C-alpha positions, 0 to 999 in steps of 0.5 A: 816170482816177482813180475819183470816190471819190479826187476828193471829199475824204476827210473823214468825220469830225469834227476835233478842235476840232469836238468840242471846240467842242461839248463847251464849248457843252454845259459851258456849258449844263449850267452855266447850268441847274445854277446856275438849279436851285441858285437854285431850290432856295434859294428854295423852302426860304426860302418853305417856311420863310416858310410854316412860320413863318406856320404856327407863328404861326397856332398860338401865336395859337391857344394865345393864344386857350385859354390867355391867354398865349403859350408860355413859354420853357421850353414853347418851339413844341414845346408846340404839338404835345406835351402833355407840354411844357406847364408848368402846375399847373392842371388846368383848362390840362391840359384845355384844351390840343390839338395845334395843329400835326398834325406836329412842326416842331422844325426849320427847313428847313436843319435847325436848330431854331426860335428862340423868345423869349417876351420879345421884343426887337423890340416883339412879342409874341415872337420866333420865327425861323429862322437861315436858310441860313447857320445863324447868328442875326442875319444878313441871311437870317434868316426872322423873325417880326418886321419890321425898319425901315431904320434898324436897329430893328424893329416887331411884325409878322404873318409877315415876314421880313427879308433873302432 
């Protein structure tokens, strides 16, 4: 009589096909998670840029309240945290200056300088923008201080942006 052990199939491990199926499922799951994380990070940076743009706009409004003007092109956004950037010969203006941003904000979340134009090209008080993730001005992913209408024109706004 044969032993019971020899009668039961000798299968004790996984086949190569079973292992490959498990690995394929794991790879698919890792890919899905990675895509979601990367997308969330991009959305988070866009949100961070919009918040920073709104903060800079509020600081610009405070500057305007004190000086009855927005910063000049030469002063740029730097004047909001650096007194040395203030371009004026009036001692009273030097005394009015105060820090409007506690931390310097020279760059957007992608490491590019904030764009600023004292003379708006978009029917606003000034133009303030981030070039967005592609770091190129004038593309759909720019975060801007003006609202662009559907015909390609623009109008003044608070803290809107075009294209996400």
